[in-house]
NUMI-577773 format. One record per residue (C-alpha): residue number from 0; y, z, x. Coordinates in steps of 0.25 Angstrom, whole numbers, plus 5000, padded with zeros to 4 digits. Example, Ala and Ser with C-alpha at 12.3 -4.5 7.8 and 13.67 -1.06 7.14 Angstrom:
<nodes>
node pos: 0 Y: 4982 Z: 5031 X: 5049
node pos: 1 Y: 4996 Z: 5029 X: 5055
</nodes>
This chain:
<nodes>
node pos: 0 Y: 5037 Z: 5029 X: 4965
node pos: 1 Y: 5024 Z: 5028 X: 4956
node pos: 2 Y: 5021 Z: 5013 X: 4956
node pos: 3 Y: 5024 Z: 5000 X: 4964
node pos: 4 Y: 5028 Z: 4993 X: 4951
node pos: 5 Y: 5037 Z: 4981 X: 4954
node pos: 6 Y: 5033 Z: 4980 X: 4969
node pos: 7 Y: 5028 Z: 4966 X: 4967
node pos: 8 Y: 5043 Z: 4962 X: 4966
node pos: 9 Y: 5044 Z: 4964 X: 4981
node pos: 10 Y: 5034 Z: 4954 X: 4987
node pos: 11 Y: 5042 Z: 4953 X: 5001
node pos: 12 Y: 5041 Z: 4968 X: 5003
node pos: 13 Y: 5035 Z: 4971 X: 5017
node pos: 14 Y: 5036 Z: 4986 X: 5018
node pos: 15 Y: 5033 Z: 4996 X: 5007
node pos: 16 Y: 5034 Z: 5012 X: 5008
node pos: 17 Y: 5029 Z: 5018 X: 4995
node pos: 18 Y: 5025 Z: 5031 X: 5002
node pos: 19 Y: 5025 Z: 5045 X: 4994
node pos: 20 Y: 5026 Z: 5040 X: 4980
node pos: 21 Y: 5017 Z: 5042 X: 4968
node pos: 22 Y: 5010 Z: 5028 X: 4969
node pos: 23 Y: 4996 Z: 5027 X: 4964
node pos: 24 Y: 4995 Z: 5012 X: 4965
node pos: 25 Y: 4999 Z: 5001 X: 4975
node pos: 26 Y: 4998 Z: 4990 X: 4964
node pos: 27 Y: 5008 Z: 4979 X: 4966
node pos: 28 Y: 5007 Z: 4980 X: 4981
node pos: 29 Y: 4999 Z: 4967 X: 4982
node pos: 30 Y: 5011 Z: 4959 X: 4979
node pos: 31 Y: 5018 Z: 4963 X: 4992
node pos: 32 Y: 5011 Z: 4953 X: 5001
node pos: 33 Y: 5022 Z: 4955 X: 5012
node pos: 34 Y: 5020 Z: 4970 X: 5013
node pos: 35 Y: 5017 Z: 4974 X: 5027
node pos: 36 Y: 5019 Z: 4989 X: 5026
node pos: 37 Y: 5015 Z: 4999 X: 5015
node pos: 38 Y: 5017 Z: 5014 X: 5015
node pos: 39 Y: 5011 Z: 5020 X: 5003
node pos: 40 Y: 5007 Z: 5034 X: 5008
node pos: 41 Y: 5007 Z: 5047 X: 5000
node pos: 42 Y: 5005 Z: 5041 X: 4986
node pos: 43 Y: 4994 Z: 5042 X: 4976
node pos: 44 Y: 4987 Z: 5029 X: 4980
node pos: 45 Y: 4972 Z: 5028 X: 4978
node pos: 46 Y: 4970 Z: 5013 X: 4978
node pos: 47 Y: 4977 Z: 5004 X: 4989
node pos: 48 Y: 4970 Z: 4991 X: 4984
node pos: 49 Y: 4984 Z: 4983 X: 4983
node pos: 50 Y: 4986 Z: 4985 X: 4998
node pos: 51 Y: 4975 Z: 4976 X: 5001
node pos: 52 Y: 4983 Z: 4964 X: 4996
node pos: 53 Y: 4994 Z: 4967 X: 5007
node pos: 54 Y: 4989 Z: 4958 X: 5018
node pos: 55 Y: 5002 Z: 4959 X: 5026
node pos: 56 Y: 5001 Z: 4974 X: 5026
node pos: 57 Y: 5002 Z: 4980 X: 5040
node pos: 58 Y: 5006 Z: 4995 X: 5037
node pos: 59 Y: 5000 Z: 5003 X: 5027
node pos: 60 Y: 5001 Z: 5018 X: 5024
node pos: 61 Y: 4994 Z: 5023 X: 5011
node pos: 62 Y: 4991 Z: 5037 X: 5017
node pos: 63 Y: 4991 Z: 5050 X: 5008
node pos: 64 Y: 4985 Z: 5043 X: 4996
node pos: 65 Y: 4972 Z: 5045 X: 4989
node pos: 66 Y: 4967 Z: 5031 X: 4992
node pos: 67 Y: 4953 Z: 5029 X: 4987
node pos: 68 Y: 4950 Z: 5016 X: 4996
node pos: 69 Y: 4957 Z: 5010 X: 5008
node pos: 70 Y: 4948 Z: 4998 X: 5009
node pos: 71 Y: 4959 Z: 4989 X: 5002
node pos: 72 Y: 4967 Z: 4989 X: 5016
node pos: 73 Y: 4954 Z: 4986 X: 5024
node pos: 74 Y: 4957 Z: 4971 X: 5025
node pos: 75 Y: 4972 Z: 4972 X: 5027
node pos: 76 Y: 4972 Z: 4965 X: 5041
node pos: 77 Y: 4987 Z: 4966 X: 5043
node pos: 78 Y: 4986 Z: 4981 X: 5042
node pos: 79 Y: 4991 Z: 4988 X: 5055
node pos: 80 Y: 4994 Z: 5002 X: 5050
node pos: 81 Y: 4986 Z: 5009 X: 5039
node pos: 82 Y: 4987 Z: 5023 X: 5035
node pos: 83 Y: 4978 Z: 5026 X: 5023
node pos: 84 Y: 4975 Z: 5040 X: 5025
node pos: 85 Y: 4971 Z: 5047 X: 5012
node pos: 86 Y: 4978 Z: 5060 X: 5007
</nodes>
């Protein structure tokens, strides 16, 4: 998978595992307001800004990505599990 094109068509999605793909962007995730877990490790992500819009997110794994800045997740008060280790 190389993009999240069309992901906005699933607004009730609560869990998403997009681990080990060729993704370089999370554009479109902001429309998934009910998402509680996101697994996006082992991609080519450098920017995780769209994750900041996921206020119900409890589990996040974006490890093994060349992320430049993890500050977009600092204000996610519901976040219980956070794996943002850089590769």
